[in-house]
N, C-alpha and C positions, 0 to 999 in steps of 0.2 A: 168266245173263249170262256169255257166253263170252269176252269180251275186257275189257281194263281200261277202266273207264268214264270219261267226262268228268264232272267235278263241276260242278254248276250251283247256286251259292248264289242264293237268292231272298230279298230283304230285305223288311222289314215294310211298305214302301210300294210293293211290286212285285207285288201280289196279283192278277195278271191272267193268265189262261190263255195269251193270245197274246203274253206278254212276249217281247222279242227274244231273250233268252238261251235260250228253249225252242223258238223258231220253226223252227230247222233241226235240232233234236235228235230222236232216236228213243228210245223208252222202253227199248229193250233194251240200250243202252250208255250210259245216263245215270243219275246219281244226283242228285236234287234235294236240296240242303241248305238247311234252314230253321233259324234260330237265334234263340232268345230270350236275349238277353245283357244282363246287369246294366248294362254300360257304356252301352248305348243308353237304358235306362230312367232312368239317373241322371246322365248328363253335365250335364243340367240336371234339376231335380226336377220332372218332368212331372206334370201333373194326373193324379190317380188314374184318372179316367175315360178319359183319353187312352191311358194304358198298357193299361187293360182292353180298350179298343176294338181296339188294334193286336194285342195278344196273342190275343184271341178271334178276330179276323178271320184271323190267321195260322193258327190251329189249324183253323178251318173251311176255309181254302184248302188246307191240307195234305190234308184229307180229300177235297176236290174233285179234287186232283191224283191221289191214290191211286185214286179211283173212275175216273179217266181212264186208268189203266194205268201211271202214273209211279211209280217207286221213290223214296220220300221218306225222307230221314234227318232226323228232327225232334229238335232239342235243346231240351228244355223248360227254363224258367228254374230250376226246382228239381231238375234233374238233378244228381246229386252230382259228376259229372265235368265239368260245365259250367265253363269257365274264365272266362266273363263277358265275353269280347271277340270281335269278329268275326274278327280275324286268327288268334287261337289256335284258334278253332273250325274255321276253314277248314283250318288246318294239320293239326289232329287228324283231320278228315274225309278229307283227301287221303291221309293215311297209312292210315287205317282201310279205305278202299276201294281203295287202291293205284291212285289216279286217274292217268290219263295226261295230263290237262290240266284247266284250269279255264275255264269260260265264264260270264260274268256281264253283266248289263245295267248300264250306267253308273248310279251312285247319284245321288240328288238333291242331296247335300250335299258340300261341299268337303272336309271332314275325312274323310269316308268314302272319297272318291276317293283321298286321300293314303294311306289304309290299303291300298286295292286296288293302288296303284302299287308297294307293297312285297311283294305276295304272291308274285310270280314268283321273286324272289331268296330269299324266306324258305322256300319249299317246293321250289324247284328245278324247277318245272313251267311250261309255257307258260300264260299268263293272257290270255285274249281278252276285252276289254271292248267291248261292243257299245252303240251308241246306243239311247236310249229312244224307241222308235217310237210311244209313246202321246202324245207331244207333236206338235203340228202343225208346228212350226218346229224342225228339228234345230239343234243348237248351231252347227255350222259355217255354216249358212245365216244364223243370227242375227248371227254375227260378220261375215259378208260384208255384211249389211244395214247394220250399224253402222259399218263401217270408213270409208266416205266422208263420213259425216255429222258436222256440227259439233254439231247438236242431235238427241238421240235421243228424240224425242217419241212417246209411245205411239200417238197418233191415226194417224200415218202408217204405223206398223207394223201397227196393227189393220186398216187398209184393205187392206194387202197380204194379211193373213190372210183377210179376207173374199173377196178375189179368188181366193186359192189354194184355199180350201175350197168356194167357190160359195155359202156360207151367206148368205141374205138378199140374193141378187143376182138381178136381172132382166136377163139378158144381161150387158152390160158395166157396167150402172148399178146402184147400190144400190136395194133395195126402198124404195118411197116417195119416191125421189128425193133422199134424204139419208142420209149415213153414220151420223149420231149424233143420237139423240133425247134426249140427257141433259137438255136444258132442260125437257122434259115430265115428268121423273122426280125432281122435287125438292120435292114437296108436303109440308107439315107435316100432322100428324094432325088431322082435324076431330073435334069432339065426337061420341061414339057409335061411332067406328070400332072394329070388333070382328073382328080377324083370326081365322081358324080355329085351333083348337088344333093343335099340332105332332103329327105321327105318331110314335109310339114303338113299340119292340119289346120284348116280354117276354123276358128272358134265358132261353136254353135251358140244358141241363146243362153244355155246354162253357163258356158264358159265366159261369154261376154258379161253376164251378170257378175260372175266371180271376179273378172278382171276389174270391173268398176268398183267392187267392194274392196279389193286389194289396193287399188290406187288410192281410194279414200282413206283406208285404215293404215296402210303400210307403205305409202308412197315415199316415205323418208328412208326406207330400207334400200340397200344396194340393189342395183340392176334396174332393168326396165321391162315393160310389157308390150312394147311397140310391135314386136315381131313374134309374139307368142304362138308356137305351133306344135307343142308337145302332144302326143296322144293321151287322151283322158278317158277313153273307153277301151274295153277289151277288143272290140272290132278294129279300132284304129291301131292299137298296139300290135295286133296280128298282121295288119296291113304293113306296118313298119318292118316287122320281122320278114315278111315275104320279100319286100324291097331289098332288105339287106342280103338275104340269101341269093337273090338274083343278080344284084348289081355290085355288091361290096365284098362279100365273103371271099370270092376267088382271089382277090388281091389284098385282102385284109392282112394276112400273115406277113407278107414280104414288107409291107409299108406300115405296119402297126406302130412302129416307133418314130416314124417320120413326121415332120412338122413343116407346113407351108403357110405363109402369111395370108394367102387368099383362099385357103381351104381349111377352115377351123376344125372340121370333123374328119377330114381325110377319108379313109375307108372304114372307119369305126361304125359299130352297129347302132349306136344311140339307143340301145334297148335297156340300159341299166336303170333309168328312172321308172320304166314300166315294170321291169322285173322286181325292183326293190319296193314298189308300192303294191305289188300283187296282181297287176293286170296280165302278166305273162308268167307261166310256170317255167322255172329255170331248167328243169330236166327235159321238158318238152322242147324248149328252145335248142338244147344240146342235141336231142335226137333229130330234130329237123336239120341241124348243121351236119350231123354225121351222115344223114341220108344224102346230102349234097356230095360228100366224098364218095360214098358207096356207089352213087350213080354216075360218078366221073365228072361232075360239074364244078368241083372245087378241090384244090390240092390238099393233100393230107397235112402239110405243114400249117396251112392257114386254118383248117378245121381243128387240128389239135391245139393250136395256140388259143383259139377262141374258146374251146371247151375247157381248157386248162384254167382260163380266167374265171369260169363259172363254177365248175364242180371242184376245182383245185383251190384257187386263190380265194374266191368269195366264201366258200365253206370254211376254209382254214382260218381266215381272219375273224370270221364270226365266232368260231370256237376259241381262238386266242383272246378275243375281247372278253367273253364271259369267263374264261379261265383266269384272266389276270385283273379283272375289275374287282374293286374300284381303284386299285393302285395304279393301273395304266394311265388314268386321267391325270395323275400328278407326277408321273415318271419324268426324270430330267437327269439322266446319267451323266451327260456332258456338261451339266451346270450352265446351260444356255439361258440368258436372261435379257437379251436385247429385245426391245419392243418391236412389234410388227411395224414396218415403215408406212408412211402415209400413201406412198405410191402403189402399195398393194391394193388399195381401194380406188385410187384415182386413175392409175395407169400412167400418171404424169412422170415419166422417167426416160432418159435417153437410152436405157438398156432395152433394145427393141424386142428381145425375146420376152421380157417381162411385160412390156407395154402391150404386145400382141396377145399374150395370154390373159392379162387382166381385161383387155378390151373384149376378147371372145367370151370370157367368163361373165362380164357385165351384160353383154348382149344376149347370150344364150343360156346362162346358168349351166354352162357345160365347158369343159376342156378335157381333152383325152388324157390317158394315163401318163404319157411322157411329158406333156406340158405340166401336169400336176407334180410328178415325181422329180423330173430332171431339170425343170425350169424353176417353178415355185418352191418345191421341196428342197432341191439342191441349193438354191439361194438361201433358204432358211437355215439349212444345215451349216453351210460354209460361213454364214454371217452370225451364227449363234443366236437365232431368234428364239424367244421364249416358246417352248412346246405348247403350253396351254393356249397362248394367244394364236399360234399358228393353227392349232386344232379348231379353235373357234372360227377362224377365217374359213377354213375348208368346210366346216359344217354349215356355215352361213351361206356360202356362195354357190353351191352346186345342187342341181335338182335331184341328183341321186344320192345325196349325202344324208346318212343317218349315222348316229354316233357309233353303232356297232361296226359299220363298214369304214367310216372315216377315221376314227381314232387309231385303230391298229395301223392303218396305212401311214398316218402322220407320225405317231409316237414311235412305232417300230420300224416301218420301212423307210420313211423319209428322214427322220431326225435321229435315229438310233438312240432315242431317249430311254428305251428299255434296256440299254446295255448289250444289245445283241441277242436278246431272247428270240426275236422274230426273224431277224436277218443277220447273217454271219459277218457282214461288214457294212459300214456306212455307204450309202449310194452317193458318194462324193465324186464330182467331176469338174474339170476346168472348162473353159470356153470352147476347147477343141471338140468336145462331145457335141455341144449344141450346134457348132458350125457344121459338123459332119452329118447331123441328123435333121438339119433345117435349112431354110433360106434366110433365116432371121439376121445373120451376121453381115450379109452383103451391104445392106443400107443402114447398118447401125452406126451411131455416133462414135462408138468405141471400136478399136481395131483388135480383132480376136487374135491376131498374130503377135501383138505386143504383149510382153509378159509383165511389165511394170510401167509406172508413170501414169499421168492423168488421162492419157488417150488409150491406155490399154484396157482390154476387156476386164472388168472387175472380177469375173469368175477365176481368172488366171492366178492373181495374187491371193485371192480369198481361199483358193484350194490349198495352197501351201500354208497359209496362215492357220487354217483349220487343222491341218495335220500337226503343225508345230505346237499349237496351244493345247492339243489333246494327246500329245505324245505319251504322257504317263498312263493314259487310259487305253490308247489304241496302238501304241508302238510295238506290242508283242502280237498283234493280230496277224497271222500268217498271210492273210489275203491283202495286207497292206505292206508287206515286207519290201517289195520292189519300190513302192513309192517312198517309203522312209529311207531306203538305201540311196535313192536318187537325191533326196533332200540333203542327206548327210554328205554326199559328194560335191554339192555346190560349194563354192567359195563362201567364206564368211561375209564378204562384201555383198555377194549376190543374195544370200539369205537375208541380210539386213535390209537391202533395197526392196526385196519382195515383201517383207513384213511391214516395212514403212509404207509401201504402196497400198497394201490392204488396210492398214490403219487409217491412212488418209481418206480412203473411200468410205470406211465405216463411220468416220466422223461426219460425213455428209448426210447420213440417214436421219431423216426427220421422223420421229415416232408419230403414228396415227393418232388423231385426236380421239379422246374417249367417246364411246357411244357408237362406233362403227359396228362392232360385233355384239356388244351387250350394252344395255342402257345403264 
């Protein structure tokens, strides 16, 4: 290397060879900096498997870059000189390599962008922050889309993304003559439904070393590593995609909202951890799914639902995150202040739906979107749990969780903490929804058919309690008009019994001990 290099930091969710920070660089005057820092592993106490996934994927990606001719300066977590923070490691590397400048792809999270904004002054070098080209919609384009609109509904944004990418388009019209097949994708599980076992990967030597490191440093965090099997290389992630397309995609749509006790992952793709850390390109994944429809191997409803989650919902919530931060992190429109209960971490509750979801989350660092939204999120909404604590829980426990994707889903979609900016109504439901969409209720200690009393499913009374205590904020929402009309038609005694039943349950909630999510 004959001239002072440009330093290119690559973060743990930027594990893509075509990342924008490398796109215009040459290997002979570039140093790639990769950093395992304690600050990132511990700013919330991330699931042990999530930390292992990211560290192993980073180490494999560093080897991939080296094989491609890049010079990689890799700072391991247990390096004695490791300062434990992004900023300090960038400063150390800039001095170590006598860098003439720094080039980096914009981060996914607000707090990391604030760090980057201070790098130029801290090290006295020019810092060039480039857009993340792995997303379909650049942030300036999202801001331009949002600016003239009073209502920022995902459906309209999604249609623009379909037109922009050409995915599932027949000329100017959507394939099948409809944009959205969500109505076909809401079936509860029939008896005997038997989804295929999830594909897992045997840890190699790099991953085994990481697992040992995580157990030693973060063994007190939530979760376990006994059955770690996430893909940590691009080849493994591609193999997981192929398996999904062949075995799961054809039935994904119809059963995507269903839940079964013995099948944690149902027909879901399990690709989100690989997509979110950069091992798979989201548009390539969508094009592969579209090809399955075009070749007649998967129904349109399934493929459309899958693609909508990626180029619709994923892109939309990323835009909403950056549009509304930092205020989104403290939003609490419904004034919910109850602490997250202890059983969200232990799973020790007679509510079988929650016990099953927490168990799956602890074992796998994963639960699918209905378990997250309509079991854990719905419980948090109805019980009035503090949005900041709930967001910390979701960020800590899932392998695919980064604040940009987790916070809008929690604050906006699940908890209505943003006052309806993201979703037009709260996603509130009684126990009947969970009963219809799962087998959880059959062996539950509570009776989903009972509305009140100590044996009744808590969701039933909590639903009406939620509507009653938020009537001043939600009573005029047209999408809740029928529910409020039903509540008003109940006798005074029935309403009082319902509220008393909910209050009695809420009194049993023991708050989680400090330190589960944040030290």
